[in-house]
N, C-alpha and C positions, 0 to 999 in steps of 0.2 A: 126415806130411801132404804131399800133392802140390799144387803150384800149377799150375792149368790155365787155359786160355782156352776159354770155351764157343764152339762154332761153331754151335750150335742152341739154341733155347729149351728149358730143362729146368725142369719144374714144381718149385718149392721151392728151386731153386738160382739161377736168373737167366736173363738173355737172352743172345742171341748177342753176343759181344764182351766180356762181363764176365770179369774175372779172379777166380777163386775158389780156395779151398783146401779140399780134401776128403781123406778118408783114402786111403791108398795103394791098398788093395784095390778100393775103389769106382772109383778112376780107372783102374787097370790092368785090371780085369775087366769094367767096364761102360761108363763114359763114353768112353774112348778107342777100344775096339773097335767100339762102336756109331756112332762118328763124331760124338758130341755134343761132344767137346772135344779139344784138342791140348795137349801139354805147353807150359808157359810157358818162354820164354827171353828174354834181353835184346833180341834182335832181334824178339821177338814183338809189340812195341808197334806196328810197322807193320801186322802182321796184324790186331791189334785195331782199328786205324783203318779198315782195309778192311772188316772184318766189320761194324763199327758203321755205316759208310756204306751198305752193302748193306741192313742192317736198317732204317735210316731211310728208304731209298728205297722199301721195301716197306710200311712202316708208314703208317697213316692219319695225316695230318699234324697235325691238331688235335683237341682234345677236342670241339669243336663238330661237326666232320665225323663223328666217331665217334658222337655222340649222334643225329645225323640218320640215319646208317646203321642205328643200333640201332632207331630208331622204324620205319624202313622194313622191317627184318627182322621185328620183333615184330608188325607190322600185317599181314604177308603170311603166307600158308600155302603152303609149298613142297611141290610134288608131285614125287615121285621114283618112277619106274617101274623095277622090277627083276625079274629072272627069279625065278619062284616056282613051287613045286609045287602040287598040287591042294588041299592043306589050308592054303595060305597061308604055308608055310615057305619061306624064301628059300634059294636055292642060294648059300651063303656068307653074308656079312653086309654091311651098309652101312658103308662106310669114310668117313672125313672128306673124302677127295678127291671121293667121290661127292656128298656134301652140298654142298661148295664149288661143284662143277659145276652142281648143281641150282639153287643160289641164283643163280649167274651166268646160267643159261638162263632163269630166271624174270625176269631183267632188274632184279634188286634191287641188285646190286653185286658186286664182286670180293672174295673172301675168301681168306685164306691158309689152306690146309688144315692147317697146323701149329698154328693157333690155335683149331681146332675140337675140342671134346672131346665124346664120347658117353658119358653116365653108365653105360649098360649096353649090351652089343652088341645091335644091331637085327637080328633073325633071322626076324621074322614081319611080314606086311603089317599095316597099321593106322596109328594115330596115335602119333608119337614126338616126343621133344624132344632137341635138342642145344644145347650152349653154345658161343659163340664169343667170344673175348676180343678186342675191337676196339681197345682202348686200355688204358693202365694202370688207369684207374678205370672203364672201361665194358665191361660184359659183356652180351651179348644172348642171348635164348633163341630158337632157331629151331624153329618148329612144322613138323614133317615129316608128310606124308601119304604113306606108303609103299604103293604099289599094285603088283599083279602086272602084268608086261609082257604086253601082248596079243600073241598069236602071229600 
């Protein structure tokens, strides 16, 4: 078993700054090469403090703020214009960063793209949904209207 410090949030493992133990192969072949974690060391406690401070600065401060933002997100319909072919197929797919930018452009609020998950890839125009984890207990559903970009 390898002891690691997470540098990014990983579903099912923990948040940035958490110290975890995983199997050696998972650490060596996935977490460390992808930049999701670094090896734990005695001097790593300072690194953990820095990572946690950065995470808290980005995080929504309170549960009440998260609920307020959730209500704003779920009551709005976010429009996202992307390049598409004649039959409505997109050139590529919609990424979490695109969704975060669209929510910001709509004036709803700022979202961390790493907290947005898309259940299935969005590759056609139409109505879609994405999930955003705003707080430990608060998850919002983003209603997306993906439309073809006018030339």
